[in-house]
C-alpha positions in Angstrom: 106.8 87.2 99.9 108.6 89.5 102.4 111.7 91.5 101.6 114.3 92.3 104.2 115.0 96.0 104.8 118.1 95.1 106.8 121.3 96.9 105.7 123.7 94.9 103.6 126.5 96.0 106.0 126.2 96.9 109.7 129.3 97.8 111.7 129.0 98.4 115.4 131.8 99.3 117.9 134.4 97.7 115.7 138.2 97.8 115.9 140.4 96.4 113.1 143.7 94.9 113.9 146.8 93.8 111.9 148.5 91.3 114.2 148.7 93.3 117.4 148.5 96.8 115.9 145.1 98.6 116.0 144.5 100.0 112.5 141.0 101.4 112.9 138.8 101.8 116.0 135.3 102.8 117.2 133.8 102.1 113.8 130.0 102.5 113.5 128.2 102.7 110.1 125.8 100.9 107.9 125.5 100.4 104.1 122.1 100.0 102.7 120.9 97.7 99.9 121.7 99.2 96.5 123.9 102.0 98.0 127.2 103.2 96.4 129.9 104.2 98.8 133.4 105.4 98.2 136.1 104.5 100.8 139.0 106.9 100.7 142.2 107.6 102.8 145.9 107.6 102.4 147.9 104.5 101.8 148.2 102.6 105.1 145.1 104.3 106.6 143.2 101.0 106.9 141.1 100.8 103.8 142.3 97.4 102.6 142.3 96.0 106.2 138.6 97.0 106.5 137.7 95.3 103.2 139.6 92.2 104.1 137.7 92.0 107.3 134.4 92.3 105.3 135.2 89.2 103.2 136.7 87.3 106.2 140.3 87.4 105.1 141.1 89.1 108.4 139.4 87.9 111.5 137.0 90.3 113.4 138.4 90.4 116.9 136.4 93.3 118.5 132.9 94.6 117.8 130.1 93.4 115.6 129.8 93.2 111.8 126.9 91.7 109.9 127.3 91.5 106.2 124.9 89.9 103.7 123.3 88.2 106.6 126.5 86.7 108.1 127.8 87.5 111.6 131.5 88.0 111.1 132.2 87.6 114.8 130.9 84.1 115.0 131.4 82.9 111.3 133.0 79.5 111.0 135.7 78.8 108.4 133.3 76.5 106.4 130.8 79.4 106.1 133.4 81.8 104.5 132.8 80.5 101.0 129.0 81.0 101.5 129.7 84.6 102.6 131.9 85.2 99.5 129.2 83.9 97.2 127.1 86.8 98.4 129.9 89.3 97.7 131.8 90.2 94.5 135.4 91.1 95.2 137.5 93.1 92.7 141.2 93.9 93.0 143.5 96.5 91.4 145.7 93.8 89.8 142.8 91.8 88.2 144.0 88.4 89.6 143.1 86.4 86.5 144.8 83.1 85.8 147.2 83.9 83.0 147.4 80.3 81.7 143.6 80.0 81.2 141.2 81.6 78.7 138.6 84.2 79.8 135.9 81.5 79.8 138.1 79.1 81.9 138.7 81.9 84.4 135.0 82.4 84.9 134.2 78.6 84.8 136.8 78.1 87.6 134.8 80.5 89.9 131.5 78.8 88.9 132.8 75.3 89.8 134.3 76.6 93.0 131.0 78.1 94.1 128.9 75.0 93.3 127.8 75.3 89.7 127.4 71.9 88.0 125.0 72.3 85.0 127.1 73.0 82.0 124.2 74.6 80.0 123.5 77.0 82.8 127.2 77.8 83.2 127.5 78.6 79.5 124.4 80.8 79.7 125.6 82.7 82.7 129.1 83.1 81.2 127.5 84.8 78.1 125.3 87.0 80.3 128.1 88.4 82.5 130.4 89.0 79.6 127.7 90.9 77.8 127.0 92.8 81.0 130.5 94.2 81.0 130.6 94.9 77.3 132.9 91.9 76.3 130.6 89.6 74.4 133.3 88.0 72.2 136.4 87.5 74.3 135.6 84.2 76.0 138.3 82.3 74.1 141.0 84.9 74.5 143.9 84.7 77.0 144.3 87.5 79.6 147.6 88.7 78.0 145.6 89.3 74.7 143.4 91.9 76.5 144.1 95.5 77.5 144.2 96.4 81.1 140.6 97.8 80.9 139.4 94.6 79.3 141.1 92.5 82.0 139.4 94.5 84.7 136.0 94.1 82.9 136.6 90.3 83.0 137.4 90.6 86.7 134.1 92.4 87.2 132.2 89.8 85.2 133.8 87.1 87.4 132.6 89.0 90.5 129.1 89.2 89.1 128.7 85.5 88.4 126.7 84.7 91.6 124.6 88.0 91.5 126.2 89.4 94.6 124.3 91.7 96.9 127.5 93.7 97.5 130.5 94.4 95.3 133.7 95.2 97.2 136.2 96.9 94.9 139.8 97.6 96.2 141.3 100.3 93.9 139.7 98.9 90.8 141.0 101.7 88.5 144.4 102.0 90.1 146.3 100.5 87.2 144.2 102.1 84.4 144.6 105.4 82.6 141.9 108.1 83.2 139.7 107.5 80.1 139.6 103.7 80.8 139.0 104.4 84.5 136.0 106.5 83.7 134.5 103.7 81.5 135.1 101.1 84.3 133.4 103.3 86.8 130.4 103.9 84.5 130.1 100.1 84.4 130.0 100.1 88.2 127.2 102.7 88.0 125.2 100.4 85.7 125.7 97.5 88.1 124.7 99.7 91.0 121.5 100.9 89.2 120.5 97.2 88.8 120.4 97.0 92.7 123.8 95.8 93.7 125.4 97.8 96.6 129.0 98.8 95.9 131.8 99.7 98.3 134.7 101.1 96.4 138.1 101.9 97.9 139.8 104.4 95.6 142.6 107.0 95.3 141.0 108.2 92.1 139.6 111.6 93.2 138.7 112.5 89.6 135.9 109.9 89.8 134.7 111.2 93.2 134.7 114.7 91.8 132.8 113.7 88.7 130.4 111.4 90.4 129.7 112.8 93.9 128.3 110.3 96.5 128.6 109.1 100.0 132.2 108.9 101.3 133.8 107.0 104.1 137.2 108.4 104.9 139.9 106.5 106.9 142.0 109.0 108.8 144.0 108.8 112.1 142.6 105.4 112.9 138.9 106.5 112.6 136.3 106.5 109.8 134.4 109.7 109.0 131.1 109.4 107.1 129.9 112.1 104.8 126.3 111.2 105.7 126.9 112.5 109.3 129.8 115.0 109.1 131.6 117.3 106.8 135.3 116.9 105.9 137.7 117.9 103.2 138.6 115.6 100.2 141.7 116.8 98.4 141.5 116.8 94.6 
């Protein structure tokens, strides 16, 4: 059996647009398998636009991006769900269905991504909830959980299809510092198991406590701590 050594993400000569406005330009970087990368920058600097381009919520209009084996310049709409099965996407505001139990939230994703065998679905549900430290919440409603627990459910949902890359957009933004640290340690555990993580964050305490590679959006460009030095304000 051969294993690909291709990067999970390859970005070449890319510009990111919102309508007719250029948000970021001349982007060139790669993210390797199993890598953990922080994406930082002020509000409005382009972080979310870049992430939305990665999961094909914004079209790629200039340059080349390959992500999890998909060419985003030529990807067809019917292929987008296939791309998203390779990715786990986590948001600041959890985006759980409030009128469904934790189990029903996770089953919804399974059904939407092609799961049919009820026994396998039940087994995978138990696995991902155990992975995030929530073995006994499957029958609870989201409003019965704390913010940290809801974010753990969102992470479990993102892990259902064993993604090669987790994209997290401010995942600790609504959480207090102690809970944020616990959530980030969960990301570290997931990363150690081989999943690459790209995490947009304003939480500089995490970056200070867990130093790593940083991509910084500033003045329409992206700086990469792998290739240049720059200041991060704590």
